[in-house]
N, C-alpha and C positions, 0 to 999 in steps of 0.2 A: 173323398180325396183318393187319388190312385196311390197305391202302394208302391214303393222304388226298392230295389235291391239294398241301395245303400247310404246312409244319411253321413254327408262327408262334416265331420265336428276338425274346425279349423280356427286360427287366429286372421283377422283381418290381413296381418302382414304375410301370411304363408298363402292369400289369395291366391295367385300366380300358379306355386305349385298345386295349390289342392283343385282349380281349372284344368292343369297339365293331367292329373291321375283322372279327373272326368272324364275327360277326351279321350284316355286308353280305356277305360274300362265301358265307357259306353261303345266305342269300336268291337267290342268283345260281346255286345249286346246284354251288359250287367246296366239296369238303368238307376242313377243316381239322383240326389238332392243335394243342392248348394243353395246357399241362402241368397249369393251376389247373383242367382241367376233366377231362383223358383219361389222367392217370397212375392206376391203379387202386389202390385202398385197401388197404394191406397189401404192397403189390409194392415192387420196390427203384425207388427216382428215377431214379437213374444207369442203371441197366439200360434201363429204360421209356424216357429219354429218347434212345439210342443206336439202339433198336430200332423208335422213332418216326421219326427222322430216316431210318434205311435204307427205310421203310417211305412215304417221303412224296415225292412228285416234285419239290417245290421246296422252299425256304426263305426265307420271307419276314422279311428280318431288320430289327428296330424300333429303327433308334438315336438313341441319347438320350444327354444327361447321365449318367445311372444305367447305362444300357448300358456307357457309355464305361467304365465302373468294375466292371461284372459280370465274376468270372469264368467264371460257366457261361453266357455267351454267347459268350466269348471259344471257351470247350469247343465249344461246339454249334456255329460255324463253322468249326471245324478238322476236326470229324465230318462235316460236310458235304462239306466238301471231300473228306475220306480217299473218303467214297463218290461225290463226283463229282456233286454234285447242285447244279442251279443256284440260285443266290442272287439276290433280288432285296434290294438294299439300301434302305431307305427312311428317310429323316431327317424326324424327327420334331420334335426341338429346334436350335436354331441353334448346336450345340457342332461343335468336329470335333474327331476323333478321337486319341485318346493311348495310350502304352503298347503292349502287342500289337496293338489295333487298329490302331493307328496304321500299325504293319507292314502288316499284311494289306490298310490300304485306304488306304494313299498315292497319291495322283497318278491316284485314281478319279473318274468322272463322277459327281457324285450328283444327286437329285432329293428338292426339299424335298416334304411332304405337301400344302402351301397349294398348289403350282405345280400340281400333279395335279387336286384339288378334286372334283367327281364323279366324275371318268373313271378316280380309281385302279382301282376294280373294273375296269373294262374293261380298262384296261389289264394287270393280272395277268391277268385271263382270258385276252387276249389271248397271254401270255406261257404260260401252263398249257397251251393250245391249240397253239402253235407246238412245243412242246417235246413233248409226245406224241406227235409223230410219229416220234421217237427211239426209241421205247421197244419192247421185243421182246415182252413179255408183256404179256397180258390177262387182269384180274380175272374173276372169275365173273358179276359185273354188266355183263361188257362194256367198263367203263371201261380204256383203256389205263393200264400199269403201269409202273414201272420193276425189272427184272431186279435178282435181287440182286447186289452189287459184282462178287464173284469170279465170276459167272457170264457176266460180260461179256469180248466180246473187244478187240482195241483199237479204242481212241477214236476214230471218225469224224467232225469237222467239216466241216460242211457250211452252206452258204448258207440262210438263212431266208429266203422271202419275207414282207414286212410289210406287212400289210394292216389296213384300217381307221381309223376315226379315231385322231388322238391318235398321229400317224406319227413324229414325233420322242421326243418321250416314251417311246414303245417302244425305240427305236434305244438312247435313253440306257441304258434301264433294262436291255437285252438287253448291252451293252459291260460292265455293271457286273456283270451276273451270271453272267459266265464269267473274272473277275479271278484266281479261284485254278487256273484250269486251262492249264498248261503243260505238256504231254506232251512225251515225246522217245522216238525210236526204241529199240524193244528189240535192233536191230541191233548198238549200239554199248558194250560193257561199260565203256570209261573217259569218265568225266563231263570229264575236260579234252580227251582227244582221242577225238573223235568217230569218228574212222578207223579206232583202234585196237582190236584182239582181243586175247582171251585170250592169255597167254603162252604156251601149249600146244595152240592149236584151230586148224583150218582155216579159211579167211577165207571159206567159201563156208556161212556160216549159215544155211542153208535152213529153210523152215515146217516140214519133215518133222524138222528137227533140234529146231527151236524147241519144237513141240507132242509130245504123248503119244503119238501113233500111235493112238491109240483113236479108234473111231466117234467121230464130232461129239456123240453125244447124252451119250455115256459119259461122252466129255472134258468138256462142260461140266459135268456131276454131279461130276464130279473136281474141276475147279477150284472149283466152288462149295463143295464141303467137302473139301480137299485132305488134312485127316488122314485120308481113305479110303485114301490111297497108303499110308498108315503103318498096316497094320490092328490093332497092337497097340499103336497112341500112347494117350497120356492128354493130357488137356489140363488149363491149369490150374484149370480149375471141381470140377477132382476133390481139390484139394490143401486144408488150414486153412492160413490166410495170417493171419497177428498183423500186428497196426497197429504193432509194433514190435519194436526187435532184442531175444533173450530176455537177460533179466540175466545166466541162467548157460547161455550155450552149452554147456556141457558134459555137463549135464544132458539132450542130446537126442540119439539116435544117429545116424548116418548119414542123411541122404534124411528126414528127421520132422521139422525145424524149417522154416518158411517165413516172411519175414517182408515188408512194406512200408511205406514210411515215408510217402508221400503219397500222393494219389489218382493221381498220373500217375507215379510214381517206379517201377522195374524191382519185379519179387519177386525177393527176395533168398531163397538157401538157402545154410543154416547148414553148414560146410566142414567136419569133426571134424579134432582134432588128430590125430599118426601121422607113420607113417614108410613111405616107397613108393620103388619103384625107378624113377629116369625114362631116357628114350634106350630106343634099341631092342635087341635083341641083336645079336649079330654073325650071325647066322644069319637074320634076320627078312626074309621076300623083299619086296624093295622098299626094303631099307634104304640110306640117304644116309651117306657118311662123316661129316655132320657131327652126325648124328643120338648121336654116341657121345663120350666114354668114357660106358659107363652107369654109373650110379652111386646111393648113398641118399639122400633127402634127408630131413631131419626137420621137419617141422610141429608147435613147440611149444605154438602158442594155436589154439583153431578160428577161422575168419573166415568170410565171407559171399562168396559170389559170385552175382552175378544168373542166374537158374534158366533163362535161356534169352536170346538175343542181344538186344541194344537194339533197341526195334522203332520205327518211323515215327511212331507216335502218341506215343512217350515223348521221341523226336527232338523234335518237331514242340511238344510240351510245353515243352522251352526254348527255343526259337525265341520262342515267344509271351509268354514272361518276359523277354524280351531277352538271352537267355543264347547260347550256340553260335555267336555273329559271327552270327545273324541268317541262316544260311547255309540254303535248303531242297533238301536234295537233290534229283534226279529217279528216279522208280521204273519207268520203261521201259513204265509201263501194265501191270505185273503186280501192282499193287496197294500200297497204304499199311498204315493201321492197324496191323495184328499183325504184317506182314512186317518181317522185318529190316533197319533201315536201311543202306543202301548208298551207293556213292560218298561214303565219309566217310574221310578221312585220319587219321593219327594225330594230329595236330595237330587235327582236327576231336573226335576222340574225348576229348582231353585237356579240352578248350574244356566237352565234356559233361560229364566227370566234378566238374570247376570248378565249375559251375552246380549239380549236384548237390550237392556238398558245402555250398554256399551256401543251398541251400533246406534241407535239411535240417538243417545244423550237425552232421553226422558225416562221418567221414573216409572217405568215397568216393575211390575211384582204380582204374587198372586195372590187372588182376593180373599179376604176374610170370609169365615162363615158367615157372616151377621150379612156382608154384603151379597156374598153368593145365595142365600134364601132371599133378600130382597131383590135382585138380579131377576132371579127364577121365578119369581110372583110377577113381575114385573107389573107391580100396583103402588101409585103414590100417594095414595089418602083413601080412607073409607075402604078399606081393603078386607073382603071377606077372608074367611075361614076356610080355604078349600084346599083338598088332598093334591092337586094339580094344578095347576097355574090355568087350565081349562075348564075343570070344572071338579067335580067329584067322583066321578067316573072317569075310564078309560079304556080304549078300543086298539087293535092291533096296526090302526093305521094310524094311529097318533103319539105313537114312539116306538122304541127299537129295544126290547125289553123281551122276556122270557114267554112268547104267545100260549104256553101251552097251559100257564095258570091262569086262573080268572083272578078278578079283584070286584068282590059285590056284584057278583052274577054277571061280569063282563064276559064277552065272548071268548072263545078260545081260538089259535091256530096254529099251524106246526112252526114253531119259532125259527127265526133266519140263523142263530145261534153263531154271530160275528158280528164284527163292527159293521157300518154303513157308512158311505163318505162322510163327514164332517161338515161338509160346505153345503148340505142340501137337507132340508125337514122344515116343519112347520115352526115360523117364528113365534115367539111370545110377544106380549105388546111394547118390550122394550128391542126387539128383534133379535132376540138370542133364539140359537135353535140348539136341540139337544138339549136342554137340561134336565130331561128326563131319559135316561137311559141313555143308548150306544157306549158310553163309556162313563164309568165314576169318576170323580174329578178332584184331585189334591186341591186342600184350600191351608192357608196359613197357617190357623189355631192350632195349638197343641189340644190333645185330647180331653174334655173335661165329662163328668157322667152324666152332666144337664147342661141346660142352658142357664142354668142360676148365676149372677155374676157376670153376664155378656154384657159388654159397654153399648151402653143406649145410644152411642154414635156410631154402631158398626164397627169398632178398631175391633182388629184380631187380638186372640187371648193368648199371650206368652207364659202364661201359667196353666200348671198341671201337670199330665203326662207328658213332655215334649220330646221324648222318646216313638212316640206314635201321634200322627196327625191325622185331623178330620178328614175323609172323603165324604163326598156329595153327589146326590143324583142316578144313583144304580146305574146299573149296565146294560148291554145285552142278554147274559147269563140270569137276570136277578127278577122274580115275580113280581107283577105290577104292583103289590103293598111297599115292594123295596126302592121303587123309583118314584114314590110321593115327596113331595119338596120339602118336608120337612122332615123328612128320613134323615136320620145320622148313623155315620159308620166312622171307623178308624183301621189304619194301618200304621204298622212301623215304619219309619223314617226309610228305610234302605229297603223295604219291599217291592217286587217288579213282579205286576202281574199281568195276564191280559185282558182283564176288567178294569184296568185303571187306566187314566190320563189326566188331561187339565186342561183348563182355560187360564188364561192371563190376565188382569188387571192392569189400569193405569191412572194414576191421580192426574188429575186436571184441575190443577192448584191456579188461584189467582195469580 
């Protein structure tokens, strides 16, 4: 797709104004993308919007009373922020932001269109030229372009010399254009304690440890398409996703039914009824004393679990609609979008499922510990006791963990040392990805020192130490022994860490 200078974000009510601005910009040689003209016939509107924002150097936001009420404008703004695109907000109506836009734009300096007059095109052209110096790539026609977001290294903010007429206006717009971009250093795993490190890692997290160890060109290619790290991986685009939960979930085999109840909702996988052993065998290498006693649980009715961990874009959708306590977690410059949301506490995860329940009217929740392990094993009857759903061994191409460590002679590699996109991975028999590694996942249960007393029907335990909650699955920073299916751990309910995210569950009652 050809790169453009400007993506024009506007309400359909303001289409005439937007087209007029496009004519003015393009007369001056600034290429624009506008939906009424540039969405190909027969293509997916949503997909074209995302691609166009990704392939634009900046976004011009036409703010008006109609834009204030537009979900499309809000989503476009979120996507631009995820791709770290400069955003130039231009007020065309004397109205103040409300709802999700109020949160995004509060306390920002605004520019009235009338105040700019004939200098609007000049000012935007200056901004575009100033930002062109930050690009790494060049299009075939010689115009500077922005590299794909995954190919970028850490963002480096540098001063820009402001030249030409209209200096004051230019400065105001520049301030506004950066309102979305507050980065954090990737050296600190804890959101609340920037000096804290992973529980079991050395404090010298060098560049060699953070990167893949591959040559720079190869490394950029791998980071631009992280699924290449897992050669056998599949993405969400390869499955059929229903627009509502199936009326008869028992009619579908394991890993055969997926649904999504709103545009910004997670993809849910139907988990069949059945029974399975949870906990680890006494002779499983790496076993901890809290992983037993091993026992069988019976899941009497199908339920649903999100195919992957909840992503940043799904979390930001909650924030944009007034949920999730307006909390915007940092990403350490690893990227947002489809990467799993991190730096979220158990309390944050509960706020997300509360919003999802309100939005859909469906009974969303966190999975119980027993449901999580049952789903991760992907087996409904006569289930072998394996360390991982795929066997008793593990290799770096099967999960995102700390590849520098071995499990029972498994091969080692230079670790990725960060998250990878949540929606791409090797699915287990129930269709779930990243049940081992990537991020550890909060579940509903209070912490208990063993599996003794866990409900045979898989219900969550609300007894024990409820100031701490169970986390499962292991993360990108953990050795392979800690991403085993039976591995149990905990954190206090308000802890936020770079290694912890979550996935959601949904009841499918009759």
